[in-house]
C-alpha positions in Angstrom: 35.4 -9.7 -27.6 36.8 -7.0 -29.7 34.2 -7.7 -32.5 31.4 -7.5 -29.9 32.8 -4.1 -28.6 32.9 -2.7 -32.2 29.3 -4.0 -32.9 28.1 -2.2 -29.8 30.0 1.0 -30.8 28.3 0.7 -34.4 25.0 0.5 -32.7 25.8 3.6 -30.6 26.9 5.5 -33.8 23.6 4.6 -35.4 21.7 5.7 -32.3 22.9 9.4 -32.7 19.5 11.1 -33.1 20.5 13.6 -35.9 16.9 14.8 -36.7 16.0 15.1 -33.0 19.1 17.2 -32.3 18.4 19.5 -35.2 14.7 19.9 -34.5 15.3 20.7 -30.8 18.3 23.0 -31.4 16.9 25.1 -34.2 13.2 24.8 -33.8 12.6 23.9 -30.2 10.5 20.8 -31.1 10.6 17.1 -31.0 10.3 16.1 -34.7 8.7 12.8 -33.6 5.6 14.9 -32.6 5.1 16.0 -36.2 4.5 14.5 -39.6 4.8 10.8 -39.7 6.3 10.8 -36.2 9.6 9.2 -37.4 13.0 10.6 -36.7 14.5 10.3 -40.1 15.4 12.3 -43.2 12.0 11.8 -44.9 10.1 13.3 -42.0 12.7 16.0 -41.6 12.1 17.0 -45.3 8.3 17.0 -44.6 8.4 19.0 -41.4 11.6 21.2 -41.4 12.1 21.6 -45.2 14.7 20.5 -47.7 17.6 22.4 -46.1 17.4 20.5 -42.8 16.2 17.4 -44.5 19.3 17.3 -46.6 21.6 17.9 -43.6 19.9 15.0 -41.7 20.1 12.7 -44.7 23.9 13.4 -45.1 24.6 12.8 -41.4 22.4 9.6 -41.3 24.4 8.3 -44.3 27.7 9.1 -42.7 26.5 7.1 -39.6 26.3 4.0 -41.7 29.6 4.6 -43.4 31.4 5.3 -40.0 30.0 2.2 -38.5 31.2 -0.1 -41.3 34.6 1.6 -41.3 35.2 0.3 -37.7 36.5 -3.0 -39.2 39.8 -1.1 -39.8 40.5 -1.4 -36.0 41.0 -5.1 -36.3 44.0 -6.1 -38.5 42.6 -9.5 -39.2 39.8 -8.1 -41.4 42.1 -6.1 -43.5 43.6 -9.1 -45.3 40.6 -11.4 -45.2 38.0 -10.3 -47.8 35.3 -12.9 -47.1 35.4 -12.3 -43.3 35.7 -8.6 -43.8 32.6 -8.4 -45.9 30.6 -10.4 -43.3 31.9 -8.2 -40.5 31.1 -5.0 -42.4 27.6 -6.2 -42.9 27.3 -6.9 -39.2 28.6 -3.5 -38.2 26.3 -1.8 -40.7 23.3 -3.6 -39.6 24.1 -2.8 -36.0 24.1 0.9 -36.9 20.8 0.6 -38.8 19.2 -1.1 -35.8 20.6 1.8 -33.6 18.9 4.3 -36.0 15.6 2.5 -35.8 15.8 1.9 -32.0 18.2 4.6 -30.7 19.2 4.3 -27.1 19.7 8.1 -27.0 16.1 8.8 -28.0 14.1 6.3 -26.0 14.3 3.7 -28.8 12.0 5.7 -31.1 13.9 6.5 -34.2 13.5 6.5 -38.0 13.3 3.8 -40.6 16.9 3.6 -41.2 17.0 4.0 -45.0 19.7 6.8 -45.2 21.9 4.9 -42.7 21.3 1.7 -44.6 22.5 3.5 -47.8 25.6 4.7 -46.1 26.3 1.2 -45.0 25.9 -0.2 -48.6 28.1 2.6 -49.9 30.8 1.5 -47.6 30.5 -2.2 -48.3 29.8 -2.1 -52.0 29.9 1.4 -53.6 28.9 0.2 -57.1 25.8 -1.4 -55.9 25.0 1.6 -53.8 25.3 3.9 -56.8 22.8 1.7 -58.7 20.3 1.9 -55.8 20.6 5.6 -55.4 20.2 6.1 -59.2 16.7 4.4 -58.9 16.0 6.5 -55.8 16.7 9.7 -57.5 14.8 8.8 -60.7 11.7 7.9 -58.7 12.1 11.0 -56.5 12.3 13.1 -59.7 9.2 11.6 -61.2 7.0 11.5 -58.1 8.6 13.6 -55.2 7.7 10.7 -52.8 10.7 10.0 -50.7 9.1 7.0 -49.3 8.3 5.4 -52.7 11.8 6.3 -53.8 13.2 4.6 -50.7 11.2 1.5 -51.2 12.2 1.1 -54.9 15.7 1.9 -54.2 15.7 -0.9 -51.6 14.1 -3.3 -53.9 16.9 -2.5 -56.4 19.4 -3.8 -53.9 18.7 -7.6 -54.2 18.2 -7.0 -58.0 21.6 -5.6 -58.2 23.3 -8.1 -55.9 21.6 -11.3 -57.2 21.4 -10.5 -61.0 23.0 -7.4 -62.3 26.4 -7.6 -60.4 25.9 -11.4 -59.5 27.6 -11.2 -56.1 28.5 -14.7 -54.9 28.9 -14.1 -51.2 25.9 -15.9 -49.6 25.7 -13.6 -46.6 25.6 -10.6 -48.9 22.8 -12.1 -51.0 20.7 -12.9 -47.9 21.4 -9.5 -46.5 20.2 -7.8 -49.7 16.9 -9.7 -49.7 16.3 -9.0 -46.0 16.9 -5.2 -46.6 14.3 -5.0 -49.3 11.8 -6.8 -47.0 12.7 -4.7 -44.0 12.2 -1.4 -46.0 8.9 -2.5 -47.4 7.7 -3.6 -43.9 8.7 -0.3 -42.2 7.0 1.7 -45.0 3.5 0.1 -44.7 1.9 3.3 -43.6 3.5 5.2 -46.4 2.3 2.6 -48.9 -1.2 2.9 -47.6 -1.0 6.8 -47.9 0.3 6.6 -51.4 -2.5 4.3 -52.5 -5.0 6.7 -50.9 -3.3 9.6 -52.6 -2.6 11.5 -49.3 1.2 10.9 -49.0 3.1 14.1 -48.7 5.4 15.1 -51.5 8.8 16.6 -50.5 9.2 20.3 -51.4 11.7 19.8 -54.3 11.4 20.5 -57.9 8.6 23.0 -57.2 9.7 25.3 -60.0 9.1 22.3 -62.5 5.7 21.7 -61.0 4.8 25.4 -61.3 5.7 25.4 -64.9 3.5 22.4 -65.5 0.7 24.0 -63.8 1.1 27.2 -65.9 1.2 25.0 -69.0 -2.1 23.5 -68.0 -3.8 26.8 -67.8 -2.2 28.3 -71.0 
């Protein structure tokens, strides 16, 4: 029963609508009425700019980390590594589901990538750093947050199954499911990228301006 209570609490933590709170408090709008209609960091970057997009991303990452940390309330999981890993994954997934289907925002949330990253960071920091490295590299090269998220997620099973060769079966299955989930939830973004109409986030604009000037020199 205690595990169930913590799983529910993790879901409630994930349901905290960070982007919605910020968009209503500082702009008087529902961010889901703009851009892609999602309540996540990517759409916040697109609609409200990099300052508020960064804030939302940080808080959404912290939601995943906080949810996973709930295992500390049950002494049994402090000394049992295998059971702890499985329970941490369950807590983290509950938070991700909460972000995607938040009870505090009529079950219309975001895609859960930032919260998912926070979860992985808490469960396996080394793997998370590998994924975020891919995310940042792709973001630097393309300025597509969606594409960066997709390739960062694909890097998760690559890291778990081959690079770090994690042996925990539940962790391996989880890594594969995450990659599939992120790809599925980004179908519209993939379509826009292929059509060349996906919005690029407003970062590295000085680099882009220099490139434009060089073209005209």
